[in-house]
N, C-alpha and C positions, 0 to 999 in steps of 0.2 A: 461263300463261294472261295475255293482255294485256287490260286493262280500257279501253274506249274511251270511255265516258261513264257518268254517274250523274245521275240527276235525279228529281224527285218526279213520282208517277203521277197522271194526271187521273182524277176521280172517275168518269167515264163509263167508262173503260178498266178502272178497279178494279172495277167493279159487274160487269162482262163476265167479269173473270178469277175474281172470287168465284163467279159462276154456273157457269162452266166447271170449277173445283174441286171442285164437289159437296160431298162429306163433308170434304173438307179445307180448306173455306172457313173452318172454325173457326181456321185458324191466323192470320188476318186479323182482328184485334179491332177495333171502331170507333175506339179512342183511339190505335191504332198509328200509327207514322210509317211510311208505305209508299213505296219508291223502286225505280227499275228501275236496273240495272246491266248495261250493255251490254258484253260481252266478245267475244273472238275465237271461243269456244268455243259458249257459249249466253248468252242475257239471262237474268238472275236478277231475282226480285223480293225485295227486302230489307225484311224487317218488323223495325222498329226495329235497322236495322243489321246484320241477321243474314240470311244466303242460305236462306230456307226454302222458295223456290219456284224452279224453273227453267221457262223457256219453250222447249219443244222443238217445232218446227214451228207456232209459234203456240199451242201447246197447254199449259197450266200442269199442272207436275207436282211433287209435293213432292221436295225433297231428302231425303236421308237424316237430315239434321238436322231438318228438317220433319216427317219422318215418326216421329222420336224424340219428338215434342212430345205426340203422342196416341195412344190405342189404334188399332191398323190393323185395321178390320172389312171393309174394301172392296177390292177389287183387290189381294188378298194370295196369296202363294204360299209354301207352308212347304217348305222343304228339310230332308233329314236331316244329323245331325251330321257324317256322313262328307263331304258335300259343303261344309261350312262353309269349310274352308281353301282351297278352290279359288274359291269365290264371293268371298271376301274379298280374292282376288288379281286378280279381274276377270273370271273365267271366265264363258262364258255357261252356262245353266242347262239341263242335260239332264233329260229326262222320268224316267229311273231314279232320279233324286235327289229327286224331288218326292214327299211324303207327302200333302200336301192343297192344296187351291186353293179360291178362290172361285169357284163354279161359273158366276157371270154374268160372268166373263172372255170377251171374244172376241177372236178374233185381230185383232192391230194395237193392243189396249189396252196402257196403260203400267200396270205392276204393281211392286208392292213385295214384294221377297224377305225371308222372315224365317226364323230358324233354330227348329228343332223344340223345343228345350229352353226357352229364354228368350223366344222370340217378339220378338227384337229385329231391326230391319231391317238387313240385310246389302247389299242393292242395290236399284236401281231398272231395270229393263228394259222392254222392248217384247215382248209375247207373240207367239210365232210361230204358236201354236194356241189353241184355246179351253181354258178352265178344266176342263172335263170330260175332253177328250183329255190335258191334263197329267197327269192322275191315273191314266188308264187306260192310256197307251202305256207301253211297256217299252224303249223305244229312241227315239233322235233328240234333236234340240235343242227346246227349248221355249220359251226366253227369250233375247232378244239384251241382254247387259248393257249399260247406257249409263253409269250411275254406281255406285260401290262405296265401301267402307270404304278410305280411304288415298289415294284418287285426287285429281286436281287441285280437284275441286269440293268433296270433303270437307274438304281444307286450305286452301279460299279464306278469306281473312281480309279484312275491309274497314275 
């Protein structure tokens, strides 16, 4: 991943990002140093030098490191332990491996995939179906994986 620019964020833009983040706006503390890191992959929001948020199509989405900062109570999908090794390698999430999901998830939402036992984040993806369908369906793809443990984003150091 090539880094193009790094600069401090404008207050107006920061306010918009916090609004768009919703529940995860708690990642940005008032006294934090907030910067934008432009790369060839995505733009990242650095909070005190750590890449906790990524911008995907101008939508702020927490990275896995950002998701690890707080309990995940919205836009989550729980996968069974049999799916963990595949998810950790970047596989898309199939409906049969999903045991639970936030029922408010709509098609196209960004979601955080967690494991069944420890509820630790494994990947970030884009939902292809609703949360209700994820739980009910017994076949087919449910989530397109965007970011997972061990990928370039996970290993990004600034």
